[in-house]
mmCIF entry with sequence, helices, sheets and N, C-alpha, C, O atoms, coordinates in Angstrom:
data_MODEL
# 
_entry.id   MODEL 
# 
_entity.id                         1 
_entity.type                       polymer 
_entity.pdbx_number_of_molecules   1 
# 
_entity_poly.entity_id                      1 
_entity_poly.type                           'polypeptide(L)' 
_entity_poly.nstd_linkage                   no 
_entity_poly.nstd_monomer                   no 
_entity_poly.pdbx_seq_one_letter_code       MAISKQHQILIASDGSPSAQAALATAVKFPWSASSRVRTVIARSEAH 
_entity_poly.pdbx_seq_one_letter_code_can   MAISKQHQILIASDGSPSAQAALATAVKFPWSASSRVRTVIARSEAH 
_entity_poly.pdbx_strand_id                 A 
# 
loop_
_entity_poly_seq.entity_id 
_entity_poly_seq.num 
_entity_poly_seq.mon_id 
_entity_poly_seq.hetero 
1 1  MET n 
1 2  ALA n 
1 3  ILE n 
1 4  SER n 
1 5  LYS n 
1 6  GLN n 
1 7  HIS n 
1 8  GLN n 
1 9  ILE n 
1 10 LEU n 
1 11 ILE n 
1 12 ALA n 
1 13 SER n 
1 14 ASP n 
1 15 GLY n 
1 16 SER n 
1 17 PRO n 
1 18 SER n 
1 19 ALA n 
1 20 GLN n 
1 21 ALA n 
1 22 ALA n 
1 23 LEU n 
1 24 ALA n 
1 25 THR n 
1 26 ALA n 
1 27 VAL n 
1 28 LYS n 
1 29 PHE n 
1 30 PRO n 
1 31 TRP n 
1 32 SER n 
1 33 ALA n 
1 34 SER n 
1 35 SER n 
1 36 ARG n 
1 37 VAL n 
1 38 ARG n 
1 39 THR n 
1 40 VAL n 
1 41 ILE n 
1 42 ALA n 
1 43 ARG n 
1 44 SER n 
1 45 GLU n 
1 46 ALA n 
1 47 HIS n 
# 
_struct_asym.id          A 
_struct_asym.entity_id   1 
# 
_struct_conf.conf_type_id            HELX_P 
_struct_conf.id                      HELX_P1 
_struct_conf.pdbx_PDB_helix_id       AA1 
_struct_conf.beg_label_comp_id       PRO 
_struct_conf.beg_label_asym_id       A 
_struct_conf.beg_label_seq_id        17 
_struct_conf.pdbx_beg_PDB_ins_code   ? 
_struct_conf.end_label_comp_id       LYS 
_struct_conf.end_label_asym_id       A 
_struct_conf.end_label_seq_id        28 
_struct_conf.pdbx_end_PDB_ins_code   ? 
_struct_conf.beg_auth_comp_id        PRO 
_struct_conf.beg_auth_asym_id        A 
_struct_conf.beg_auth_seq_id         17 
_struct_conf.end_auth_comp_id        LYS 
_struct_conf.end_auth_asym_id        A 
_struct_conf.end_auth_seq_id         28 
_struct_conf.pdbx_PDB_helix_class    1 
_struct_conf.details                 ? 
_struct_conf.pdbx_PDB_helix_length   12 
# 
_struct_conf_type.id          HELX_P 
_struct_conf_type.criteria    ? 
_struct_conf_type.reference   ? 
# 
_struct_sheet.id               AA1 
_struct_sheet.type             ? 
_struct_sheet.number_strands   2 
_struct_sheet.details          ? 
# 
_struct_sheet_order.sheet_id     AA1 
_struct_sheet_order.range_id_1   1 
_struct_sheet_order.range_id_2   2 
_struct_sheet_order.offset       ? 
_struct_sheet_order.sense        parallel 
# 
loop_
_struct_sheet_range.sheet_id 
_struct_sheet_range.id 
_struct_sheet_range.beg_label_comp_id 
_struct_sheet_range.beg_label_asym_id 
_struct_sheet_range.beg_label_seq_id 
_struct_sheet_range.pdbx_beg_PDB_ins_code 
_struct_sheet_range.end_label_comp_id 
_struct_sheet_range.end_label_asym_id 
_struct_sheet_range.end_label_seq_id 
_struct_sheet_range.pdbx_end_PDB_ins_code 
_struct_sheet_range.beg_auth_comp_id 
_struct_sheet_range.beg_auth_asym_id 
_struct_sheet_range.beg_auth_seq_id 
_struct_sheet_range.end_auth_comp_id 
_struct_sheet_range.end_auth_asym_id 
_struct_sheet_range.end_auth_seq_id 
AA1 1 GLN A 8  ? SER A 13 ? GLN A 8  SER A 13 
AA1 2 ARG A 36 ? ILE A 41 ? ARG A 36 ILE A 41 
# 
loop_
_atom_site.group_PDB 
_atom_site.id 
_atom_site.type_symbol 
_atom_site.label_atom_id 
_atom_site.label_alt_id 
_atom_site.label_comp_id 
_atom_site.label_asym_id 
_atom_site.label_entity_id 
_atom_site.label_seq_id 
_atom_site.pdbx_PDB_ins_code 
_atom_site.Cartn_x 
_atom_site.Cartn_y 
_atom_site.Cartn_z 
_atom_site.occupancy 
_atom_site.B_iso_or_equiv 
_atom_site.pdbx_formal_charge 
_atom_site.auth_seq_id 
_atom_site.auth_comp_id 
_atom_site.auth_asym_id 
_atom_site.auth_atom_id 
_atom_site.pdbx_PDB_model_num 
ATOM 1   N N  . MET A 1 1  ? 0.843  -1.172 -0.012  1.00 0.00 ? 1  MET A N  1 
ATOM 2   C CA . MET A 1 1  ? 0.003  0.029  0.015   1.00 0.00 ? 1  MET A CA 1 
ATOM 3   C C  . MET A 1 1  ? 0.914  1.236  -0.001  1.00 0.00 ? 1  MET A C  1 
ATOM 4   O O  . MET A 1 1  ? 1.847  1.345  0.794   1.00 0.00 ? 1  MET A O  1 
ATOM 5   N N  . ALA A 1 2  ? 0.622  2.149  -0.928  1.00 0.00 ? 2  ALA A N  1 
ATOM 6   C CA . ALA A 1 2  ? 1.431  3.384  -1.004  1.00 0.00 ? 2  ALA A CA 1 
ATOM 7   C C  . ALA A 1 2  ? 0.874  4.400  0.023   1.00 0.00 ? 2  ALA A C  1 
ATOM 8   O O  . ALA A 1 2  ? -0.331 4.510  0.248   1.00 0.00 ? 2  ALA A O  1 
ATOM 9   N N  . ILE A 1 3  ? 1.813  5.119  0.618   1.00 0.00 ? 3  ILE A N  1 
ATOM 10  C CA . ILE A 1 3  ? 1.402  6.172  1.574   1.00 0.00 ? 3  ILE A CA 1 
ATOM 11  C C  . ILE A 1 3  ? 1.526  7.468  0.850   1.00 0.00 ? 3  ILE A C  1 
ATOM 12  O O  . ILE A 1 3  ? 2.570  7.762  0.269   1.00 0.00 ? 3  ILE A O  1 
ATOM 13  N N  . SER A 1 4  ? 0.407  8.305  0.873   1.00 0.00 ? 4  SER A N  1 
ATOM 14  C CA . SER A 1 4  ? 0.423  9.575  0.218   1.00 0.00 ? 4  SER A CA 1 
ATOM 15  C C  . SER A 1 4  ? 1.017  10.561 1.163   1.00 0.00 ? 4  SER A C  1 
ATOM 16  O O  . SER A 1 4  ? 0.641  10.617 2.334   1.00 0.00 ? 4  SER A O  1 
ATOM 17  N N  . LYS A 1 5  ? 1.949  11.350 0.669   1.00 0.00 ? 5  LYS A N  1 
ATOM 18  C CA . LYS A 1 5  ? 2.609  12.377 1.452   1.00 0.00 ? 5  LYS A CA 1 
ATOM 19  C C  . LYS A 1 5  ? 2.229  13.769 0.959   1.00 0.00 ? 5  LYS A C  1 
ATOM 20  O O  . LYS A 1 5  ? 2.215  14.043 -0.241  1.00 0.00 ? 5  LYS A O  1 
ATOM 21  N N  . GLN A 1 6  ? 1.926  14.624 1.902   1.00 0.00 ? 6  GLN A N  1 
ATOM 22  C CA . GLN A 1 6  ? 1.583  16.022 1.543   1.00 0.00 ? 6  GLN A CA 1 
ATOM 23  C C  . GLN A 1 6  ? 2.893  16.765 1.347   1.00 0.00 ? 6  GLN A C  1 
ATOM 24  O O  . GLN A 1 6  ? 3.763  16.731 2.216   1.00 0.00 ? 6  GLN A O  1 
ATOM 25  N N  . HIS A 1 7  ? 3.044  17.453 0.183   1.00 0.00 ? 7  HIS A N  1 
ATOM 26  C CA . HIS A 1 7  ? 4.176  18.237 -0.094  1.00 0.00 ? 7  HIS A CA 1 
ATOM 27  C C  . HIS A 1 7  ? 3.828  19.733 -0.028  1.00 0.00 ? 7  HIS A C  1 
ATOM 28  O O  . HIS A 1 7  ? 2.721  20.134 -0.387  1.00 0.00 ? 7  HIS A O  1 
ATOM 29  N N  . GLN A 1 8  ? 4.756  20.526 0.421   1.00 0.00 ? 8  GLN A N  1 
ATOM 30  C CA . GLN A 1 8  ? 4.579  21.963 0.443   1.00 0.00 ? 8  GLN A CA 1 
ATOM 31  C C  . GLN A 1 8  ? 5.424  22.483 -0.741  1.00 0.00 ? 8  GLN A C  1 
ATOM 32  O O  . GLN A 1 8  ? 6.638  22.279 -0.742  1.00 0.00 ? 8  GLN A O  1 
ATOM 33  N N  . ILE A 1 9  ? 4.856  23.109 -1.690  1.00 0.00 ? 9  ILE A N  1 
ATOM 34  C CA . ILE A 1 9  ? 5.505  23.472 -2.965  1.00 0.00 ? 9  ILE A CA 1 
ATOM 35  C C  . ILE A 1 9  ? 5.490  24.992 -3.037  1.00 0.00 ? 9  ILE A C  1 
ATOM 36  O O  . ILE A 1 9  ? 4.446  25.626 -2.888  1.00 0.00 ? 9  ILE A O  1 
ATOM 37  N N  . LEU A 1 10 ? 6.676  25.566 -3.268  1.00 0.00 ? 10 LEU A N  1 
ATOM 38  C CA . LEU A 1 10 ? 6.843  27.015 -3.501  1.00 0.00 ? 10 LEU A CA 1 
ATOM 39  C C  . LEU A 1 10 ? 7.309  27.192 -4.908  1.00 0.00 ? 10 LEU A C  1 
ATOM 40  O O  . LEU A 1 10 ? 8.323  26.629 -5.323  1.00 0.00 ? 10 LEU A O  1 
ATOM 41  N N  . ILE A 1 11 ? 6.554  27.988 -5.652  1.00 0.00 ? 11 ILE A N  1 
ATOM 42  C CA . ILE A 1 11 ? 6.924  28.300 -7.037  1.00 0.00 ? 11 ILE A CA 1 
ATOM 43  C C  . ILE A 1 11 ? 7.136  29.788 -7.104  1.00 0.00 ? 11 ILE A C  1 
ATOM 44  O O  . ILE A 1 11 ? 6.205  30.567 -6.898  1.00 0.00 ? 11 ILE A O  1 
ATOM 45  N N  . ALA A 1 12 ? 8.391  30.200 -7.399  1.00 0.00 ? 12 ALA A N  1 
ATOM 46  C CA . ALA A 1 12 ? 8.722  31.637 -7.506  1.00 0.00 ? 12 ALA A CA 1 
ATOM 47  C C  . ALA A 1 12 ? 9.039  31.929 -8.972  1.00 0.00 ? 12 ALA A C  1 
ATOM 48  O O  . ALA A 1 12 ? 9.671  31.116 -9.647  1.00 0.00 ? 12 ALA A O  1 
ATOM 49  N N  . SER A 1 13 ? 8.609  33.059 -9.452  1.00 0.00 ? 13 SER A N  1 
ATOM 50  C CA . SER A 1 13 ? 8.806  33.372 -10.830 1.00 0.00 ? 13 SER A CA 1 
ATOM 51  C C  . SER A 1 13 ? 9.070  34.856 -11.001 1.00 0.00 ? 13 SER A C  1 
ATOM 52  O O  . SER A 1 13 ? 8.472  35.713 -10.350 1.00 0.00 ? 13 SER A O  1 
ATOM 53  N N  . ASP A 1 14 ? 10.015 35.117 -11.930 1.00 0.00 ? 14 ASP A N  1 
ATOM 54  C CA . ASP A 1 14 ? 10.273 36.505 -12.319 1.00 0.00 ? 14 ASP A CA 1 
ATOM 55  C C  . ASP A 1 14 ? 9.926  36.716 -13.782 1.00 0.00 ? 14 ASP A C  1 
ATOM 56  O O  . ASP A 1 14 ? 10.199 37.768 -14.359 1.00 0.00 ? 14 ASP A O  1 
ATOM 57  N N  . GLY A 1 15 ? 9.301  35.664 -14.383 1.00 0.00 ? 15 GLY A N  1 
ATOM 58  C CA . GLY A 1 15 ? 8.914  35.753 -15.773 1.00 0.00 ? 15 GLY A CA 1 
ATOM 59  C C  . GLY A 1 15 ? 10.009 35.353 -16.751 1.00 0.00 ? 15 GLY A C  1 
ATOM 60  O O  . GLY A 1 15 ? 9.788  35.354 -17.962 1.00 0.00 ? 15 GLY A O  1 
ATOM 61  N N  . SER A 1 16 ? 11.139 35.026 -16.261 1.00 0.00 ? 16 SER A N  1 
ATOM 62  C CA . SER A 1 16 ? 12.281 34.640 -17.150 1.00 0.00 ? 16 SER A CA 1 
ATOM 63  C C  . SER A 1 16 ? 11.968 33.285 -17.793 1.00 0.00 ? 16 SER A C  1 
ATOM 64  O O  . SER A 1 16 ? 11.103 32.540 -17.333 1.00 0.00 ? 16 SER A O  1 
ATOM 65  N N  . PRO A 1 17 ? 12.731 32.981 -18.915 1.00 0.00 ? 17 PRO A N  1 
ATOM 66  C CA . PRO A 1 17 ? 12.559 31.639 -19.519 1.00 0.00 ? 17 PRO A CA 1 
ATOM 67  C C  . PRO A 1 17 ? 12.884 30.504 -18.485 1.00 0.00 ? 17 PRO A C  1 
ATOM 68  O O  . PRO A 1 17 ? 12.211 29.473 -18.488 1.00 0.00 ? 17 PRO A O  1 
ATOM 69  N N  . SER A 1 18 ? 13.855 30.681 -17.651 1.00 0.00 ? 18 SER A N  1 
ATOM 70  C CA . SER A 1 18 ? 14.214 29.636 -16.668 1.00 0.00 ? 18 SER A CA 1 
ATOM 71  C C  . SER A 1 18 ? 13.058 29.464 -15.668 1.00 0.00 ? 18 SER A C  1 
ATOM 72  O O  . SER A 1 18 ? 12.740 28.338 -15.287 1.00 0.00 ? 18 SER A O  1 
ATOM 73  N N  . ALA A 1 19 ? 12.434 30.559 -15.244 1.00 0.00 ? 19 ALA A N  1 
ATOM 74  C CA . ALA A 1 19 ? 11.364 30.442 -14.275 1.00 0.00 ? 19 ALA A CA 1 
ATOM 75  C C  . ALA A 1 19 ? 10.149 29.842 -14.968 1.00 0.00 ? 19 ALA A C  1 
ATOM 76  O O  . ALA A 1 19 ? 9.396  29.122 -14.311 1.00 0.00 ? 19 ALA A O  1 
ATOM 77  N N  . GLN A 1 20 ? 9.915  30.085 -16.226 1.00 0.00 ? 20 GLN A N  1 
ATOM 78  C CA . GLN A 1 20 ? 8.792  29.514 -16.905 1.00 0.00 ? 20 GLN A CA 1 
ATOM 79  C C  . GLN A 1 20 ? 8.990  27.992 -17.083 1.00 0.00 ? 20 GLN A C  1 
ATOM 80  O O  . GLN A 1 20 ? 8.033  27.223 -16.996 1.00 0.00 ? 20 GLN A O  1 
ATOM 81  N N  . ALA A 1 21 ? 10.242 27.573 -17.331 1.00 0.00 ? 21 ALA A N  1 
ATOM 82  C CA . ALA A 1 21 ? 10.541 26.190 -17.467 1.00 0.00 ? 21 ALA A CA 1 
ATOM 83  C C  . ALA A 1 21 ? 10.309 25.479 -16.119 1.00 0.00 ? 21 ALA A C  1 
ATOM 84  O O  . ALA A 1 21 ? 9.739  24.389 -16.082 1.00 0.00 ? 21 ALA A O  1 
ATOM 85  N N  . ALA A 1 22 ? 10.747 26.095 -15.026 1.00 0.00 ? 22 ALA A N  1 
ATOM 86  C CA . ALA A 1 22 ? 10.544 25.535 -13.681 1.00 0.00 ? 22 ALA A CA 1 
ATOM 87  C C  . ALA A 1 22 ? 9.031  25.396 -13.401 1.00 0.00 ? 22 ALA A C  1 
ATOM 88  O O  . ALA A 1 22 ? 8.604  24.381 -12.850 1.00 0.00 ? 22 ALA A O  1 
ATOM 89  N N  . LEU A 1 23 ? 8.265  26.349 -13.754 1.00 0.00 ? 23 LEU A N  1 
ATOM 90  C CA . LEU A 1 23 ? 6.813  26.331 -13.472 1.00 0.00 ? 23 LEU A CA 1 
ATOM 91  C C  . LEU A 1 23 ? 6.207  25.171 -14.338 1.00 0.00 ? 23 LEU A C  1 
ATOM 92  O O  . LEU A 1 23 ? 5.378  24.411 -13.838 1.00 0.00 ? 23 LEU A O  1 
ATOM 93  N N  . ALA A 1 24 ? 6.611  25.043 -15.598 1.00 0.00 ? 24 ALA A N  1 
ATOM 94  C CA . ALA A 1 24 ? 6.102  23.911 -16.438 1.00 0.00 ? 24 ALA A CA 1 
ATOM 95  C C  . ALA A 1 24 ? 6.416  22.562 -15.813 1.00 0.00 ? 24 ALA A C  1 
ATOM 96  O O  . ALA A 1 24 ? 5.573  21.665 -15.787 1.00 0.00 ? 24 ALA A O  1 
ATOM 97  N N  . THR A 1 25 ? 7.649  22.428 -15.304 1.00 0.00 ? 25 THR A N  1 
ATOM 98  C CA . THR A 1 25 ? 8.039  21.210 -14.671 1.00 0.00 ? 25 THR A CA 1 
ATOM 99  C C  . THR A 1 25 ? 7.195  20.931 -13.444 1.00 0.00 ? 25 THR A C  1 
ATOM 100 O O  . THR A 1 25 ? 6.712  19.816 -13.252 1.00 0.00 ? 25 THR A O  1 
ATOM 101 N N  . ALA A 1 26 ? 7.017  21.962 -12.603 1.00 0.00 ? 26 ALA A N  1 
ATOM 102 C CA . ALA A 1 26 ? 6.233  21.742 -11.362 1.00 0.00 ? 26 ALA A CA 1 
ATOM 103 C C  . ALA A 1 26 ? 4.742  21.366 -11.703 1.00 0.00 ? 26 ALA A C  1 
ATOM 104 O O  . ALA A 1 26 ? 4.130  20.540 -11.025 1.00 0.00 ? 26 ALA A O  1 
ATOM 105 N N  . VAL A 1 27 ? 4.217  21.972 -12.723 1.00 0.00 ? 27 VAL A N  1 
ATOM 106 C CA . VAL A 1 27 ? 2.841  21.679 -13.111 1.00 0.00 ? 27 VAL A CA 1 
ATOM 107 C C  . VAL A 1 27 ? 2.688  20.199 -13.539 1.00 0.00 ? 27 VAL A C  1 
ATOM 108 O O  . VAL A 1 27 ? 1.688  19.558 -13.216 1.00 0.00 ? 27 VAL A O  1 
ATOM 109 N N  . LYS A 1 28 ? 3.703  19.661 -14.278 1.00 0.00 ? 28 LYS A N  1 
ATOM 110 C CA . LYS A 1 28 ? 3.619  18.314 -14.811 1.00 0.00 ? 28 LYS A CA 1 
ATOM 111 C C  . LYS A 1 28 ? 4.035  17.230 -13.779 1.00 0.00 ? 28 LYS A C  1 
ATOM 112 O O  . LYS A 1 28 ? 3.768  16.047 -13.992 1.00 0.00 ? 28 LYS A O  1 
ATOM 113 N N  . PHE A 1 29 ? 4.682  17.629 -12.673 1.00 0.00 ? 29 PHE A N  1 
ATOM 114 C CA . PHE A 1 29 ? 5.157  16.667 -11.718 1.00 0.00 ? 29 PHE A CA 1 
ATOM 115 C C  . PHE A 1 29 ? 3.992  15.980 -11.078 1.00 0.00 ? 29 PHE A C  1 
ATOM 116 O O  . PHE A 1 29 ? 2.979  16.623 -10.805 1.00 0.00 ? 29 PHE A O  1 
ATOM 117 N N  . PRO A 1 30 ? 4.096  14.674 -10.823 1.00 0.00 ? 30 PRO A N  1 
ATOM 118 C CA . PRO A 1 30 ? 2.986  13.952 -10.188 1.00 0.00 ? 30 PRO A CA 1 
ATOM 119 C C  . PRO A 1 30 ? 2.888  14.099 -8.664  1.00 0.00 ? 30 PRO A C  1 
ATOM 120 O O  . PRO A 1 30 ? 3.126  13.142 -7.928  1.00 0.00 ? 30 PRO A O  1 
ATOM 121 N N  . TRP A 1 31 ? 2.532  15.315 -8.193  1.00 0.00 ? 31 TRP A N  1 
ATOM 122 C CA . TRP A 1 31 ? 2.423  15.552 -6.773  1.00 0.00 ? 31 TRP A CA 1 
ATOM 123 C C  . TRP A 1 31 ? 1.245  14.785 -6.223  1.00 0.00 ? 31 TRP A C  1 
ATOM 124 O O  . TRP A 1 31 ? 0.324  14.423 -6.955  1.00 0.00 ? 31 TRP A O  1 
ATOM 125 N N  . SER A 1 32 ? 1.280  14.541 -4.933  1.00 0.00 ? 32 SER A N  1 
ATOM 126 C CA . SER A 1 32 ? 0.103  13.844 -4.355  1.00 0.00 ? 32 SER A CA 1 
ATOM 127 C C  . SER A 1 32 ? -1.055 14.873 -4.252  1.00 0.00 ? 32 SER A C  1 
ATOM 128 O O  . SER A 1 32 ? -0.856 16.087 -4.218  1.00 0.00 ? 32 SER A O  1 
ATOM 129 N N  . ALA A 1 33 ? -2.242 14.309 -4.206  1.00 0.00 ? 33 ALA A N  1 
ATOM 130 C CA . ALA A 1 33 ? -3.450 15.202 -4.193  1.00 0.00 ? 33 ALA A CA 1 
ATOM 131 C C  . ALA A 1 33 ? -3.548 16.087 -2.981  1.00 0.00 ? 33 ALA A C  1 
ATOM 132 O O  . ALA A 1 33 ? -4.241 17.103 -3.013  1.00 0.00 ? 33 ALA A O  1 
ATOM 133 N N  . SER A 1 34 ? -2.864 15.722 -1.901  1.00 0.00 ? 34 SER A N  1 
ATOM 134 C CA . SER A 1 34 ? -2.923 16.515 -0.699  1.00 0.00 ? 34 SER A CA 1 
ATOM 135 C C  . SER A 1 34 ? -1.878 17.587 -0.629  1.00 0.00 ? 34 SER A C  1 
ATOM 136 O O  . SER A 1 34 ? -1.784 18.282 0.383   1.00 0.00 ? 34 SER A O  1 
ATOM 137 N N  . SER A 1 35 ? -1.072 17.755 -1.686  1.00 0.00 ? 35 SER A N  1 
ATOM 138 C CA . SER A 1 35 ? -0.012 18.728 -1.739  1.00 0.00 ? 35 SER A CA 1 
ATOM 139 C C  . SER A 1 35 ? -0.600 20.152 -1.777  1.00 0.00 ? 35 SER A C  1 
ATOM 140 O O  . SER A 1 35 ? -1.714 20.383 -2.246  1.00 0.00 ? 35 SER A O  1 
ATOM 141 N N  . ARG A 1 36 ? 0.206  21.087 -1.262  1.00 0.00 ? 36 ARG A N  1 
ATOM 142 C CA . ARG A 1 36 ? -0.204 22.519 -1.245  1.00 0.00 ? 36 ARG A CA 1 
ATOM 143 C C  . ARG A 1 36 ? 0.796  23.352 -2.000  1.00 0.00 ? 36 ARG A C  1 
ATOM 144 O O  . ARG A 1 36 ? 2.001  23.139 -1.869  1.00 0.00 ? 36 ARG A O  1 
ATOM 145 N N  . VAL A 1 37 ? 0.318  24.314 -2.801  1.00 0.00 ? 37 VAL A N  1 
ATOM 146 C CA . VAL A 1 37 ? 1.166  25.116 -3.614  1.00 0.00 ? 37 VAL A CA 1 
ATOM 147 C C  . VAL A 1 37 ? 1.023  26.561 -3.218  1.00 0.00 ? 37 VAL A C  1 
ATOM 148 O O  . VAL A 1 37 ? -0.079 27.068 -3.011  1.00 0.00 ? 37 VAL A O  1 
ATOM 149 N N  . ARG A 1 38 ? 2.197  27.234 -3.114  1.00 0.00 ? 38 ARG A N  1 
ATOM 150 C CA . ARG A 1 38 ? 2.226  28.698 -2.969  1.00 0.00 ? 38 ARG A CA 1 
ATOM 151 C C  . ARG A 1 38 ? 3.018  29.314 -4.136  1.00 0.00 ? 38 ARG A C  1 
ATOM 152 O O  . ARG A 1 38 ? 3.952  28.705 -4.658  1.00 0.00 ? 38 ARG A O  1 
ATOM 153 N N  . THR A 1 39 ? 2.629  30.513 -4.523  1.00 0.00 ? 39 THR A N  1 
ATOM 154 C CA . THR A 1 39 ? 3.365  31.144 -5.618  1.00 0.00 ? 39 THR A CA 1 
ATOM 155 C C  . THR A 1 39 ? 3.863  32.504 -5.227  1.00 0.00 ? 39 THR A C  1 
ATOM 156 O O  . THR A 1 39 ? 3.199  33.208 -4.465  1.00 0.00 ? 39 THR A O  1 
ATOM 157 N N  . VAL A 1 40 ? 5.025  32.900 -5.731  1.00 0.00 ? 40 VAL A N  1 
ATOM 158 C CA . VAL A 1 40 ? 5.528  34.248 -5.533  1.00 0.00 ? 40 VAL A CA 1 
ATOM 159 C C  . VAL A 1 40 ? 5.948  34.735 -6.886  1.00 0.00 ? 40 VAL A C  1 
ATOM 160 O O  . VAL A 1 40 ? 6.668  34.042 -7.606  1.00 0.00 ? 40 VAL A O  1 
ATOM 161 N N  . ILE A 1 41 ? 5.514  35.907 -7.240  1.00 0.00 ? 41 ILE A N  1 
ATOM 162 C CA . ILE A 1 41 ? 5.816  36.501 -8.536  1.00 0.00 ? 41 ILE A CA 1 
ATOM 163 C C  . ILE A 1 41 ? 6.527  37.831 -8.240  1.00 0.00 ? 41 ILE A C  1 
ATOM 164 O O  . ILE A 1 41 ? 6.049  38.652 -7.457  1.00 0.00 ? 41 ILE A O  1 
ATOM 165 N N  . ALA A 1 42 ? 7.662  38.012 -8.880  1.00 0.00 ? 42 ALA A N  1 
ATOM 166 C CA . ALA A 1 42 ? 8.388  39.261 -8.768  1.00 0.00 ? 42 ALA A CA 1 
ATOM 167 C C  . ALA A 1 42 ? 8.423  40.000 -10.049 1.00 0.00 ? 42 ALA A C  1 
ATOM 168 O O  . ALA A 1 42 ? 8.613  39.397 -11.105 1.00 0.00 ? 42 ALA A O  1 
ATOM 169 N N  . ARG A 1 43 ? 8.247  41.282 -10.002 1.00 0.00 ? 43 ARG A N  1 
ATOM 170 C CA . ARG A 1 43 ? 8.321  42.076 -11.227 1.00 0.00 ? 43 ARG A CA 1 
ATOM 171 C C  . ARG A 1 43 ? 8.908  43.440 -10.954 1.00 0.00 ? 43 ARG A C  1 
ATOM 172 O O  . ARG A 1 43 ? 8.798  43.947 -9.838  1.00 0.00 ? 43 ARG A O  1 
ATOM 173 N N  . SER A 1 44 ? 9.505  44.020 -11.908 1.00 0.00 ? 44 SER A N  1 
ATOM 174 C CA . SER A 1 44 ? 10.074 45.342 -11.689 1.00 0.00 ? 44 SER A CA 1 
ATOM 175 C C  . SER A 1 44 ? 9.102  46.377 -12.208 1.00 0.00 ? 44 SER A C  1 
ATOM 176 O O  . SER A 1 44 ? 8.280  46.108 -13.083 1.00 0.00 ? 44 SER A O  1 
ATOM 177 N N  . GLU A 1 45 ? 9.218  47.577 -11.643 1.00 0.00 ? 45 GLU A N  1 
ATOM 178 C CA . GLU A 1 45 ? 8.331  48.646 -12.032 1.00 0.00 ? 45 GLU A CA 1 
ATOM 179 C C  . GLU A 1 45 ? 8.958  49.245 -13.311 1.00 0.00 ? 45 GLU A C  1 
ATOM 180 O O  . GLU A 1 45 ? 10.180 49.310 -13.449 1.00 0.00 ? 45 GLU A O  1 
ATOM 181 N N  . ALA A 1 46 ? 8.106  49.669 -14.216 1.00 0.00 ? 46 ALA A N  1 
ATOM 182 C CA . ALA A 1 46 ? 8.531  50.382 -15.460 1.00 0.00 ? 46 ALA A CA 1 
ATOM 183 C C  . ALA A 1 46 ? 8.858  51.793 -15.058 1.00 0.00 ? 46 ALA A C  1 
ATOM 184 O O  . ALA A 1 46 ? 8.136  52.438 -14.297 1.00 0.00 ? 46 ALA A O  1 
ATOM 185 N N  . HIS A 1 47 ? 9.992  52.266 -15.603 1.00 0.00 ? 47 HIS A N  1 
ATOM 186 C CA . HIS A 1 47 ? 10.399 53.624 -15.300 1.00 0.00 ? 47 HIS A CA 1 
ATOM 187 C C  . HIS A 1 47 ? 10.180 54.505 -16.513 1.00 0.00 ? 47 HIS A C  1 
ATOM 188 O O  . HIS A 1 47 ? 10.463 55.702 -16.465 1.00 0.00 ? 47 HIS A O  1 
# 
């Protein structure tokens, strides 16, 4: 019998190609149904 583990997932993004690739990977990963996701998005102000 498999034991389901709750994962705490933090996804941080600055919009860069590397951050977008990391997000795509996290979305496709087979996390358990009880996992929790938090997101942080950083952006710079236009001057």
